[in-house]
C-alpha positions as CSV (number, residue, x, y, z in Angstrom):
1,M,-1.5,-17.2,15.6
2,A,-0.1,-14.7,14.3
3,D,-0.7,-13.6,10.4
4,P,2.5,-13.9,8.5
5,P,3.5,-10.8,6.9
6,P,2.9,-10.4,2.8
7,D,5.6,-12.3,0.6
8,Q,8.2,-9.5,-0.1
9,S,10.1,-11.3,-3.2
10,D,6.1,-11.2,-4.8
11,M,4.3,-8.3,-4.7
12,R,2.6,-7.7,-8.2
13,A,-0.8,-8.9,-6.9
14,A,-0.9,-5.9,-3.8
15,Y,0.9,-3.8,-6.6
16,K,-1.7,-4.3,-9.1
17,A,-4.4,-4.0,-5.9
18,I,-2.5,-0.8,-4.8
19,R,-2.5,0.4,-8.8
20,D,-6.8,0.3,-8.6
21,A,-7.6,1.6,-6.0
22,Y,-5.1,4.4,-6.1
23,A,-6.9,4.8,-9.3
24,G,-10.5,5.4,-8.2
25,L,-9.0,7.5,-5.3
26,K,-9.1,10.3,-8.2
27,M,-5.6,11.6,-6.0
28,S,-3.3,14.1,-8.3
29,G,0.3,13.1,-9.1
30,N,1.7,9.2,-9.1
31,P,1.7,6.9,-6.2
32,E,4.4,6.3,-3.3
33,M,4.8,3.1,-1.5
34,S,6.3,2.9,2.3
35,R,8.0,-0.5,3.0
36,V,5.2,-3.0,4.3
37,H,5.6,-2.4,8.3
38,R,3.6,-3.7,11.8
39,V,0.1,-2.2,12.5
40,R,1.0,0.5,15.2
41,G,-2.1,-0.4,17.4
42,G,-3.1,-3.7,15.0
43,Y,-6.7,-2.9,15.3
44,L,-8.1,-3.7,11.7
45,A,-4.8,-6.1,10.1
46,E,-1.0,-6.7,11.7
47,W,0.8,-5.7,8.6
48,A,-0.1,-2.5,6.6
49,M,1.5,-0.2,3.7
50,C,1.2,3.3,3.4
51,I,0.8,4.8,0.0
52,R,0.8,8.7,-0.7
53,N,0.6,11.0,-3.8
54,D,4.1,12.4,-5.0
55,D,2.0,15.8,-5.1
56,A,3.7,17.3,-1.8
57,S,0.9,20.5,-2.6
58,K,-1.7,18.4,-2.7
59,R,-0.8,15.1,-0.5
60,Q,-3.0,12.5,0.6
61,H,-2.0,9.3,2.5
62,Y,-4.2,6.2,2.8
63,T,-3.5,2.6,4.7
64,F,-3.6,-0.6,2.5
65,Y,-4.0,-3.3,5.5
66,F,-2.8,-7.6,4.4
67,K,-4.8,-9.7,6.0
68,D,-3.5,-13.3,5.0
69,R,-1.4,-11.9,3.2
70,K,-3.4,-10.1,0.6
71,I,-4.6,-6.6,1.1
72,S,-7.9,-6.8,2.3
73,E,-8.7,-3.1,2.6
74,W,-7.7,0.4,3.1
75,R,-8.6,4.0,4.1
76,L,-7.3,7.4,4.9
77,S,-4.7,7.1,7.5
78,A,-4.8,8.0,11.0
79,I,-2.0,10.0,12.7
80,V,-1.7,7.1,14.8
81,E,-0.7,5.1,11.9
82,G,2.5,7.1,11.1
83,C,2.4,7.4,7.7
84,E,3.8,10.9,7.4
85,T,6.8,9.5,8.6
86,E,7.6,6.9,6.5
87,T,9.8,6.4,3.7
88,F,8.4,6.2,0.5
89,T,9.6,5.0,-3.0
90,P,7.3,5.3,-6.6
91,L,5.2,2.4,-7.1
92,P,6.6,-0.2,-9.4
93,A,5.2,-0.2,-12.5
94,A,2.6,-2.7,-14.1
95,E,4.2,-5.0,-16.0
96,P,2.9,-6.2,-19.1
97,S,-0.1,-8.8,-18.9
98,S,1.8,-11.4,-21.1
99,A,4.3,-11.8,-18.0
100,L,1.4,-12.1,-15.5
101,A,0.2,-15.3,-17.2
102,R,3.9,-17.2,-16.3
């Protein structure tokens, strides 16, 4: 049975996991994200999102993998994953904790 894609209408938990991981990666600049896409090669998961920093002089790409609609792991992107060719937008800002309680 195929793994379903993440729910694009509610990515709050994924964005929080990415923000938390990004802080630990100690990359310069701010996080940017690609669209969720099928994994090229499909060996760790079926769905992924590329994340990069917005500091072009120290650019790094990471791939975040989804299983059961949640982020299951991440790693420095391999060339085969094609993150360098993705289109990126800023990662949405964190919501106030009162909005998450709803």
